C-alpha positions in Angstrom: 57.0 45.7 171.1 57.6 43.4 174.1 55.9 45.9 176.3 52.9 46.0 174.1 52.8 42.2 173.9 53.1 42.0 177.6 50.4 44.5 178.2 48.1 42.7 175.8 48.8 39.5 177.6 47.8 41.0 180.9 44.6 42.3 179.4 43.8 38.9 178.0 44.7 37.2 181.2 42.6 39.7 183.2 39.7 39.2 180.9 39.7 35.4 181.3 40.1 35.8 185.1 37.1 38.2 185.2 35.1 35.8 183.2 35.8 33.0 185.6 34.7 35.2 188.5 31.6 36.1 186.6 30.7 32.5 186.0 31.3 31.6 189.6 29.2 34.5 190.8 26.2 33.5 188.7 26.6 29.7 189.3 26.0 30.4 193.0 22.5 31.5 192.2 21.7 27.8 191.5 20.8 26.4 194.9 19.4 23.2 196.3 16.6 25.3 198.0 15.5 26.8 194.6 15.6 23.4 192.9 13.5 21.9 195.6 11.0 24.8 195.5 10.4 24.3 191.7 10.3 20.5 192.0 7.9 20.5 194.9 5.4 22.1 192.5 6.0 20.3 189.2 6.3 16.8 190.9 3.2 17.4 193.1 0.0 15.3 192.9 -1.7 18.4 191.5 0.2 18.0 188.2 -1.0 14.4 187.9 2.2 13.0 186.5 2.4 15.4 183.6 1.5 12.9 180.9 1.8 14.3 177.4 -1.4 16.1 176.2 -3.1 16.0 179.6 -4.2 18.7 182.1 -1.1 18.1 184.2 1.3 18.6 181.3 -0.5 21.8 180.3 -0.1 23.1 183.9 3.6 22.3 183.8 4.0 24.1 180.5 2.3 27.2 181.9 4.5 27.1 185.0 7.7 26.9 182.9 6.5 29.6 180.4 5.7 32.0 183.3 9.2 31.3 184.7 10.8 32.2 181.4 8.7 35.4 181.2 9.7 36.4 184.7 13.4 36.1 183.7 12.9 38.5 180.8 13.5 35.9 178.1 12.1 36.4 174.6 9.2 34.3 173.5 10.7 33.0 170.2 7.7 31.2 168.6 6.0 34.2 166.9 5.7 36.0 170.2 4.8 32.8 172.2 6.8 30.6 174.6 4.8 27.6 173.3 5.7 25.6 170.3 2.4 23.8 169.7 2.0 20.7 167.6 -0.4 17.8 167.2 0.2 14.2 167.9 -2.0 11.2 167.2 -3.4 9.3 170.2 -4.2 5.7 169.4 -6.4 3.7 171.8 -6.5 0.0 171.3 -10.0 -1.5 171.1 -11.0 -5.1 170.6 -8.1 -7.5 170.1 -8.9 -11.2 169.9 -8.4 -14.5 168.1 -11.6 -16.3 167.2 -12.2 -20.0 166.4 -15.9 -20.7 165.8 -17.7 -19.2 168.7 -14.6 -19.3 171.0 -12.4 -16.3 171.6 -9.0 -15.7 173.1 -8.9 -12.1 174.3 -5.9 -9.7 174.0 -4.3 -8.7 177.3 -6.1 -11.6 179.1 -5.0 -14.6 177.1 -2.2 -13.0 175.1 -0.3 -9.7 174.7 -0.6 -7.7 171.4 2.5 -5.6 170.8 2.0 -3.5 167.6 0.6 -0.2 166.3 -1.1 -2.0 163.4 -4.7 -2.8 163.2 -6.5 -5.4 161.0 -9.2 -4.4 158.5 -11.9 -6.0 160.6 -11.7 -9.8 161.2 -9.1 -11.4 159.1 -8.3 -15.1 158.4 -4.7 -15.7 159.1 -2.5 -18.7 158.7 0.0 -19.6 161.4 3.1 -21.7 160.5 6.0 -22.9 162.6 9.2 -21.0 162.1 11.6 -22.8 159.8 15.2 -21.5 159.7 15.7 -23.3 156.3 12.7 -21.9 154.6 14.0 -20.5 151.4 10.8 -19.1 149.8 9.9 -16.9 152.7 6.7 -16.8 154.7 4.4 -15.1 152.1 2.2 -13.1 154.5 1.8 -15.9 157.1 2.1 -15.5 160.9 5.3 -17.2 162.1 5.3 -19.1 165.4 8.4 -19.2 167.6 8.8 -21.1 170.8 11.0 -19.7 173.6 11.6 -20.2 177.3 12.1 -16.4 177.7 11.6 -13.4 175.5 15.3 -12.4 175.5 16.8 -12.6 172.1 13.5 -13.0 170.2 13.6 -9.6 168.7 16.3 -10.6 166.1 14.3 -13.7 165.1 11.1 -11.6 164.7 13.0 -9.2 162.5 14.3 -12.0 160.4 10.8 -13.5 159.9 9.5 -10.1 158.9 12.3 -9.7 156.4 11.3 -13.1 155.0 7.8 -11.8 154.3 6.0 -12.7 157.5 2.9 -10.5 158.2 3.0 -11.2 161.9 5.0 -13.1 164.6 3.7 -15.1 167.4 6.0 -16.0 170.3 4.9 -18.8 172.6 6.4 -18.6 176.0 7.0 -22.2 177.3 7.3 -21.1 180.9 3.8 -20.4 182.2 5.2 -18.4 185.2 7.2 -16.3 182.8 4.1 -15.7 180.7 1.9 -14.7 183.7 4.6 -12.3 184.9 4.9 -10.8 181.5 1.1 -10.3 180.9 0.5 -8.9 184.3 3.3 -6.4 184.1 3.0 -5.2 180.5 -0.8 -5.4 179.7 -1.7 -2.2 181.7 1.0 -0.2 179.8 0.2 -1.6 176.3 -3.6 -1.0 176.8 -3.0 2.7 177.6 -3.5 5.2 174.7 -0.2 5.7 172.9 1.0 8.9 171.2 2.8 9.1 167.9 4.0 11.8 165.6 2.8 10.1 162.4 -0.2 8.0 161.5 -0.1 4.3 162.4 1.5 2.0 159.9 -0.9 -0.8 159.4 1.8 -2.7 157.4 3.9 -2.9 160.6 4.6 -6.3 162.0 1.9 -7.6 164.2 3.5 -9.2 167.3 1.6 -11.6 169.6 3.0 -13.2 172.8 1.0 -16.1 174.2 1.4 -19.2 176.2 1.4 -22.9 175.2 -2.3 -23.4 176.0 -3.3 -20.7 173.5 -1.2 -22.3 170.8 -2.6 -25.7 171.4 -6.1 -24.2 171.2 -5.2 -22.7 167.8 -3.9 -25.9 166.4 -6.3 -28.2 168.2 -3.6 -30.6 169.5 -0.7 -30.7 172.0 2.2 -28.5 171.0 4.6 -31.5 170.9 2.5 -33.0 168.1 2.6 -30.0 165.8 4.7 -30.7 162.8 6.8 -28.3 160.8 4.6 -28.7 157.7 1.4 -28.0 159.6 -0.5 -24.7 159.7 -3.5 -23.3 161.6 -6.1 -21.0 160.2 -7.8 -18.7 162.6 -9.6 -15.3 162.7 -7.7 -12.4 164.2 -9.0 -8.9 165.0 -7.2 -5.8 166.2 -8.9 -2.4 166.3 -7.6 1.1 167.2 -9.3 4.4 167.7 -7.3 7.5 166.7 -7.7 11.2 167.6 -5.5 14.3 167.5 -3.9 15.6 170.7 -2.3 19.0 171.0 0.8 19.5 173.1 3.7 21.9 173.3 7.4 22.4 173.8 8.2 25.5 176.0 11.0 27.8 174.7 12.8 30.7 176.4 15.3 32.6 174.3 18.3 34.7 175.5 19.9 36.6 172.6 23.7 36.7 172.5 25.6 39.9 172.7 28.4 39.3 170.1 27.4 36.2 168.1 23.6 36.1 168.3 23.2 33.9 165.2 25.0 31.1 166.9 22.9 29.1 169.4 23.4 26.8 172.3 20.3 24.7 173.3 19.8 23.4 176.8 17.0 20.8 177.1 15.1 18.6 179.4 11.7 16.9 179.0 9.0 18.0 181.4 6.5 15.2 180.6 6.1 12.0 182.5 3.8 9.0 182.3 0.8 10.3 184.2 -1.7 8.1 186.2 -1.4 4.4 185.8 -3.8 2.0 187.6 -5.2 4.9 189.6 -1.7 5.9 191.0 0.0 9.2 190.2 3.5 8.8 188.8 5.0 12.1 189.9 8.3 11.7 187.9 10.4 13.7 190.4 13.6 12.3 189.0 12.3 11.5 185.5 12.4 14.2 184.5 11.3 16.7 187.0 14.9 16.9 188.1 16.2 17.9 184.7 13.3 20.3 184.1 14.0 22.3 187.3 17.7 22.2 186.5 17.0 24.0 183.2 14.9 26.5 185.1 17.7 27.3 187.5 20.4 27.5 184.8 18.1 29.8 182.9 17.8 32.0 186.0 21.6 32.2 186.4 22.0 33.3 182.8 19.1 35.8 183.3 21.0 37.3 186.3 24.1 37.7 184.2 22.0 39.4 181.5 20.6 41.9 184.0 24.2 42.7 185.1 25.1 43.3 181.4 27.2 40.1 181.5 25.0 38.1 179.2 26.4 35.4 176.9 28.2 36.2 173.6 26.2 33.5 171.8 22.5 33.0 172.1 21.0 30.4 174.4 17.7 28.6 174.0 16.3 27.0 177.1 13.8 24.4 175.9 11.7 22.0 177.9 10.2 19.4 175.6 7.1 17.2 175.8 6.5 13.8 174.4 9.9 12.3 175.4 8.1 9.4 177.2 6.2 8.7 174.0 9.3 8.4 171.8 11.3 11.7 171.9 8.4 13.3 170.1 8.8 16.9 171.2 12.5 17.2 170.3 11.8 15.3 167.1 9.2 17.9 166.2 11.7 20.7 166.8 14.6 19.2 164.8 12.6 17.5 162.0 9.6 19.7 161.5 10.0 23.2 163.0 13.4 24.2 164.1 12.7 27.7 165.4 16.4 28.5 164.9 18.4 27.0 162.0 20.0 23.7 163.0 23.2 24.7 161.1 23.6 27.6 163.6 23.1 25.4 166.6 26.6 24.8 168.1 25.7 22.3 170.8 22.9 20.7 172.9 23.2 20.0 176.6 20.4 17.6 177.6 19.5 16.9 181.3 17.4 13.8 182.0 17.3 12.4 185.5 19.9 14.1 187.7 18.3 14.0 191.1 19.2 10.6 192.5 22.2 8.5 193.6 22.5 5.0 192.0 23.8 1.9 193.9 27.2 2.1 192.1 27.9 5.5 193.7 26.3 5.0 197.1 29.7 5.7 198.7 30.5 8.7 196.5 27.5 10.8 195.6 29.5 13.5 193.8 29.2 12.0 190.3 27.2 12.2 187.1 27.1 9.9 184.1 28.2 11.8 181.0 27.0 10.3 177.7 27.8 11.4 174.1 30.4 14.2 174.9 33.0 12.6 172.6 30.7 11.2 169.9 30.8 14.2 167.5 33.3 16.7 169.0 36.7 16.2 170.6 36.6 19.8 171.7 33.3 19.4 173.5 34.6 16.4 175.4 37.8 18.3 176.4 35.8 21.4 177.4 33.5 19.3 179.6 36.4 17.7 181.3 38.2 21.0 181.9 35.1 22.8 183.1 34.5 20.0 185.7 38.1 20.2 186.9 38.0 23.9 187.2 34.7 24.3 188.9 32.8 21.2 190.2 35.2 18.2 190.6 32.5 15.7 190.1 33.3 12.1 189.1 32.4 12.0 185.4 31.3 8.4 184.8 31.4 7.3 181.2 30.0 3.8 181.8 27.0 4.4 179.7 29.0 6.1 176.9 30.3 2.7 175.8 29.1 1.8 172.3 28.5 -1.7 173.5 26.4 -0.7 176.5 23.2 -2.8 176.3 21.1 0.1 177.8 21.7 2.2 174.7 21.0 5.4 176.6 22.7 7.5 173.9 19.6 6.8 171.8 17.0 7.2 174.5 16.7 10.8 175.3 16.1 14.1 173.5 19.7 14.9 172.8 19.7 12.1 170.1 17.5 14.2 167.8 20.2 16.9 167.8 23.1 14.4 167.5 21.5 12.7 164.4 21.7 16.2 162.8 25.4 16.4 163.5 25.1 18.8 166.5 27.5 18.0 169.4 25.7 16.9 172.5 26.2 16.0 176.2 23.6 14.0 178.1 23.7 14.2 181.9 22.2 11.3 183.8 22.2 9.9 187.3 21.7 6.2 186.4 18.9 3.9 187.0 17.0 3.0 190.2 14.0 0.8 191.2 11.6 3.8 191.2 12.0 4.4 187.4 8.5 4.8 185.9 6.9 3.9 189.2 4.6 5.9 191.5 7.5 5.9 194.0 9.6 8.3 192.0 8.8 11.1 194.4 10.5 14.3 195.7 11.4 12.8 199.1 14.1 10.6 197.4 15.8 13.5 195.6 19.4 14.3 196.7 19.2 18.1 196.3 22.8 18.9 197.4 24.2 16.5 194.7 21.7 17.9 192.2 22.9 21.4 192.9 26.5 20.4 192.0 25.3 18.7 188.8 23.3 21.8 187.8 26.3 24.0 188.4 28.4 21.7 186.2 25.9 22.1 183.3 25.8 25.8 183.9 29.5 26.2 183.7 29.7 24.1 180.6 26.9 26.1 179.0 28.6 29.3 180.0 31.9 28.3 178.4 30.3 27.1 175.2 28.3 30.4 174.9 31.3 32.6 175.6 34.3 31.0 173.9 35.8 32.7 170.9 35.2 29.8 168.4 32.2 27.6 168.1 32.6 24.0 169.0 34.1 22.0 166.1 32.5 18.8 164.8 35.3 16.3 164.1 
């Protein structure tokens, strides 16, 4: 009996050792040179910043699909690599306040921050915010005064809860207002994409300066009393049209537990051309996209050598992340190609090509977010894989529940997490080139990116090959 047990022990040990060597072998196919080759294409000017629904995004989708096809992956969407869906593009039209023949124009004299439009010109009543007002605001627009915008969101929400139809924030500091309107007007005037129709009952938010408020009330701000109101005409128009876009999916069927699925994601869209400048999005999220392509290739090489994973793996690059996590939302909430209850985990890669200031002296790091939110096992697996293979500094700074950046809620993994699917989000931290035309390939640290990609590969390999699926606890 002992001899049999000992022999079985040797077989098990040998099997685990062989699996480790297999993982190492295929991890080595992930190289900084290959990552750079892919990224040099996807983050080039030719792709025009890959904005959702544009020519550049379509070109990127074709590139990714062709890569999946070359790897021999199945096309899981009724024989296609593309999961197509429609979004609604809303372009803001004429926004203004009118008083007689005089107008104050949106994005010149004030900023309009809302998806709601008026039904033509509407008479509105503006009242000063009153914290002691017990009977609510009855559809009025509520006026707040503030030195800076920070902290105003809570007050705006309180006013809305008390019945306000709109909120006007007057910035007392003219320099602060000028800086705000200059910085944000170009973004807010660009067409926006949404998964659902606009909600015209949504709160209408206006941010203006003291001069505009005094024009509305016809007197200096200091003379406006709490029981006074101003009546004025307001107009906000939108033009809506459908826009077709697509997630790109490549499927590798598992050898022993094909019904159980690991999903590896990154978003391949970016913000396009703003003010005539191409925003290439090399780090955000070209880096994550090409990391998925390289991990997919490593799994493909294993498949060719008859060493493919026991569980199925779906490699999915999603669109619409920059517009509100819309591509992953479509997959999880509208058309999960594979049942969510069979999805064991999601590994999401969003910005892994740069070194932030906090790690300038030690570039061998990655921020890990969410690994312990739903599964103790996943967190421990992640830690053990890193210790065994990559020895990166796993930084959990942004995993803190109280972190003001709230990154856990800001990338595509969240749509899986909200469905009780364990996730890990890999991230390099912030930098001054975020959403700027300066987020270019020349600033990518490919050697560090290679190490991060291998960490994700080893984690995916372990999840896909372990005996039991990751437990949710």
